[in-house]
C-alpha positions in Angstrom: 145.4 27.1 94.8 147.1 30.5 95.0 144.9 33.3 96.3 145.0 35.4 93.1 144.3 32.6 90.7 141.1 31.3 89.2 140.5 28.5 86.7 137.9 27.4 84.2 136.6 23.9 84.3 134.6 22.8 81.2 131.4 20.9 82.4 130.1 20.6 78.9 130.1 22.2 75.4 127.7 20.3 73.2 124.9 21.9 71.1 122.0 21.7 70.7 121.7 18.6 72.8 124.1 16.6 75.0 126.1 13.6 73.6 126.8 10.5 75.6 130.1 12.0 76.8 129.5 15.8 76.5 126.8 17.8 78.3 125.5 21.0 76.9 127.0 24.4 77.7 128.3 24.8 81.2 131.5 25.9 82.9 132.8 26.3 86.5 134.9 29.3 87.5 136.8 28.5 90.6 139.2 30.6 92.7 139.6 34.1 94.0 137.2 33.1 96.9 134.4 32.0 94.5 132.8 29.2 92.7 130.6 30.3 89.8 128.5 28.0 87.6 128.4 29.6 84.2 125.5 28.4 82.0 123.5 25.3 83.1 122.9 23.3 80.0 121.4 19.8 80.2 123.8 17.4 81.9 126.0 20.0 83.5 124.6 19.6 87.0 125.7 16.0 87.1 129.2 17.0 85.9 129.3 20.0 88.4 129.1 17.6 91.3 132.6 16.2 90.4 134.0 19.5 91.6 131.4 21.1 94.0 128.1 20.4 95.6 125.3 22.7 94.6 125.3 24.3 98.1 129.0 25.1 97.6 128.3 27.2 94.5 128.5 30.9 95.3 126.6 32.1 92.2 125.1 31.0 88.9 125.4 33.1 85.7 123.3 32.4 82.7 124.0 33.9 79.2 120.5 33.5 77.7 117.4 31.4 78.0 117.8 28.7 75.3 117.4 25.3 76.9 120.9 24.1 76.0 122.2 26.8 78.4 119.5 26.7 81.1 117.8 23.2 81.3 119.6 22.1 84.4 118.3 25.0 86.4 115.1 23.0 86.6 116.8 20.0 88.3 118.9 22.4 90.4 115.7 23.8 91.8 114.5 20.4 92.9 118.0 19.6 94.3 118.1 22.9 96.3 114.7 22.6 97.9 113.6 18.9 98.0 116.6 16.7 98.4 119.8 16.5 100.6 120.9 20.1 99.9 120.3 22.6 102.8 120.9 26.1 101.5 121.8 28.8 104.0 120.3 31.2 101.6 119.0 31.1 98.0 121.8 30.8 95.4 122.5 34.2 93.6 121.3 33.7 90.0 122.3 36.3 87.4 120.4 35.9 84.1 118.5 37.6 81.3 115.3 39.5 82.0 112.4 37.2 82.6 114.5 34.2 83.9 112.6 33.8 87.1 109.1 33.7 85.5 110.4 31.4 82.7 111.6 28.9 85.4 108.4 29.2 87.3 106.1 28.7 84.3 107.8 25.4 83.6 107.9 24.2 87.2 104.4 25.2 88.1 101.7 22.6 87.6 98.7 24.0 89.5 97.2 27.3 90.6 100.2 28.2 92.9 103.4 29.6 91.3 106.5 27.5 92.1 108.7 29.3 94.6 111.8 29.6 92.4 113.0 32.5 94.6 113.3 30.1 97.5 116.1 28.4 95.5 117.5 31.3 93.6 118.1 34.9 94.5 117.5 36.3 91.0 119.2 39.4 89.6 118.4 40.3 86.0 121.4 41.2 83.8 121.7 44.3 81.8 124.3 45.7 79.5 127.2 46.8 81.7 126.1 44.8 84.7 128.9 44.3 87.3 129.1 42.2 90.4 131.9 40.8 92.6 131.7 37.2 93.9 134.5 36.9 96.4 137.5 38.5 94.6 136.1 37.5 91.2 134.8 40.5 89.3 132.1 39.7 86.7 131.1 42.1 84.0 128.2 41.4 81.5 127.6 42.9 78.1 124.6 42.5 75.8 125.4 40.6 72.6 123.5 39.7 69.4 121.6 36.4 69.4 118.1 37.5 68.3 117.0 37.5 72.0 118.3 38.9 75.3 121.8 37.5 75.6 125.0 38.4 77.4 128.7 37.8 77.3 130.8 37.6 80.5 134.2 38.9 81.5 135.7 37.4 84.7 138.7 39.0 86.3 140.9 38.4 89.4 144.5 38.8 90.3 145.2 40.7 87.0 144.0 37.8 84.9 140.9 37.7 82.7 138.6 35.3 80.9 135.8 36.3 78.5 133.0 34.0 77.6 130.9 34.9 74.5 127.8 33.0 75.3 125.9 32.6 72.1 126.2 35.5 69.7 127.0 36.8 66.3 130.2 38.7 66.0 129.5 42.2 67.5 131.3 45.2 68.9 130.2 44.7 72.5 131.9 41.3 72.6 135.1 42.6 71.0 135.2 45.5 73.5 134.5 43.2 76.4 137.3 40.9 75.3 139.9 43.6 74.8 143.3 42.2 75.8 141.8 39.4 77.8 144.1 36.4 78.6 141.6 33.9 77.2 138.5 34.2 75.0 136.1 31.3 75.3 134.1 31.7 72.1 131.3 29.7 70.6 131.7 28.4 67.1 128.4 26.8 66.4 128.0 27.9 62.7 129.6 25.9 60.0 129.4 28.9 57.7 128.1 32.4 57.8 124.6 32.7 56.4 124.3 33.9 52.8 121.5 36.2 53.8 119.4 36.8 56.9 120.4 37.4 60.5 123.5 35.8 61.8 123.3 34.7 65.5 126.4 32.5 65.9 130.1 32.6 65.3 131.9 30.4 62.8 135.4 29.2 63.8 136.7 31.9 61.5 134.5 34.5 63.2 135.8 33.3 66.6 139.4 33.8 65.4 138.6 37.2 64.0 137.0 38.3 67.3 140.0 37.0 69.2 142.4 38.9 66.9 140.4 42.1 67.0 140.3 42.0 70.8 144.1 41.0 71.0 143.2 38.0 73.2 146.0 35.9 74.4 144.4 32.5 73.8 141.2 31.3 72.0 139.2 28.4 73.2 136.4 27.4 70.8 133.3 25.9 72.3 129.7 25.0 71.5 130.9 23.6 68.1 128.0 22.7 65.9 127.2 19.1 64.9 128.4 19.6 61.3 132.0 20.1 62.5 134.4 18.1 64.6 136.3 19.9 67.3 139.5 19.3 65.4 138.1 20.9 62.3 136.9 23.9 64.3 140.3 24.4 65.9 142.1 24.0 62.6 139.9 26.6 60.9 140.4 29.0 63.8 144.1 28.5 63.9 144.3 29.6 60.2 143.0 33.0 61.2 144.4 33.6 64.8 148.1 33.8 65.6 147.8 32.7 69.3 147.1 29.3 70.7 143.7 27.7 70.0 142.1 24.9 72.0 138.7 23.2 72.1 136.6 23.2 75.3 136.7 19.5 75.9 134.4 18.3 78.8 136.5 17.9 81.9 139.4 20.2 80.6 140.7 22.6 83.2 142.3 25.8 82.1 144.2 27.8 84.8 145.4 31.4 84.9 148.0 30.6 87.6 151.5 31.7 86.8 152.8 28.2 87.6 151.2 25.0 86.4 148.7 23.4 88.6 147.1 19.9 88.6 143.9 19.0 86.9 141.1 18.0 89.2 139.9 15.5 86.6 142.9 13.4 85.6 146.0 14.7 87.4 147.3 16.2 84.1 148.7 19.7 84.2 146.2 22.4 83.7 146.5 24.9 80.8 147.6 28.4 81.9 145.8 31.3 80.2 147.6 32.4 77.1 150.2 29.6 77.3 150.3 26.9 74.6 151.1 23.4 75.8 154.9 23.4 76.3 155.2 26.9 74.7 155.8 30.5 75.6 153.1 32.9 76.7 151.4 34.5 73.7 151.7 38.3 73.5 148.6 40.0 74.8 149.9 43.4 75.9 151.3 42.2 79.2 154.8 41.4 77.9 
């Protein structure tokens, strides 16, 4: 792996529960001297171990506290403290306010609070939170999901990936995604609600956010059960001029300037902003 590159591995993208072949939301960012587990939905810890042991993960980043994005933190706690893992220090865990107590309340079954801080060094996210893991810069922005929720921008070597987390279309996400190489955007809703609060993107919304942000590539993820991935991609393609993919479990997307090899199947990885066999989409970088 070249020193300035990083790649996205899809651990899972199902909602609201895992399928037999697709865990819930979870991704691994690898490269630039870092391994970051992004969202920990049910089933993702098992898939993570294809690529890294838990004690090789440099940080965990959590978008919001719904179970399909956090459930495997509970089993990660047991793995970190009571199994074959020997941590040199607690794993840095970046998540919404209250994440430590939420974990402890679930894990505690007696008068003594479970020591979640022995497994995780918790830092609560806030709008504009910035941290560097190795050479990978992570910026978080608050988004609109009816509860504390955050989107993430990861940058290294002049390349960028933005992950929406779960959110309705909102200005903070569009601003965070400005001219990113790749926007990984949820598309859970089949259609925008006729009335009431919207808390998810439709595929069309994801395309509109990518267009407004001038993203180079759109990857739709977290597609709801009333759509197939193919339908979601087709609907997004009708509204976005750049390449559109679906976040298939095991897929590896790379921002390397030359093609790499997939850790899953030996197939070429997908460079940011480059359609399969095509030219780089225009994203302000020429």
